[in-house]
N, C-alpha and C positions, 0 to 999 in steps of 0.2 A: 952165330951170325951176327954181325954188325947191323945196327937199325938202318941204316941206308941200304945195306945188300937186302934187308929182309922187304923194305920199302921198292927197291927196282924189281926184285922178283914178283912182288904184286901189281906192280903196275904194267910189266910185261904180260903176265896173266890176264890181267883186265884188258890189255889192248888188244890181246889174241881171242879173247871171246868177243870183243866189240867186231874185230874182223868177221869170225865164223858167224855172227849173226848179220851183217853185211852181207854175207853169202845166200843165208836164206833169204833174206829182202829181194836179192839180186835174181834170186831163182823163181821169184814170183809165190813163194810159200810162206809168205809174212802172217797171213790170218790163216794158217793151218794149225790144228792142235799138236801139242808138244809130243803126244804118242804117237801122232802120225807120223812128224820128222824123224822121231827117233827110230822109227820102225824102218823108215827109208833108207836112213844110214846104215843100220845093223844088217839089213837086207845089202846094202851095197858093199858093205864090207865082204860078206860072204860071196856074193857073185866075184867079187875082185880076187878074192883069193886063189892064186895059181891060173888066174885067167888074163894074160897079157893082151889079149885082142881087144876083151872087153874094157881094160883100163884105157888103151891107146883110142877108143872109142870115145868113152866120157871125157877124156882131154880134150879131144878135138869139140867136144860138143862146149867143155867149158872155155876151151881157147876162144872158140868163136864167138861166144858170151862176152868176153872180156875182150873182143874186139882185136885181137893178133893170134890171128890162126899160123898153127905151126910150131907155138911155144909151148 
């Protein structure tokens, strides 16, 4: 891999992590402990597995929080 390719991959990874951190802050969970946040995410992943109605319900909540319902 060329040096610039590695740099681009690293920059993309960093940007993604910053965006994910922004979601934690937007959800009002900025000051929660990391173990709690990870537990929430793992639990959500398990609840979403094969549960399309739960996925749609949570998508609606997220879309509303972003200010564009139905997307």
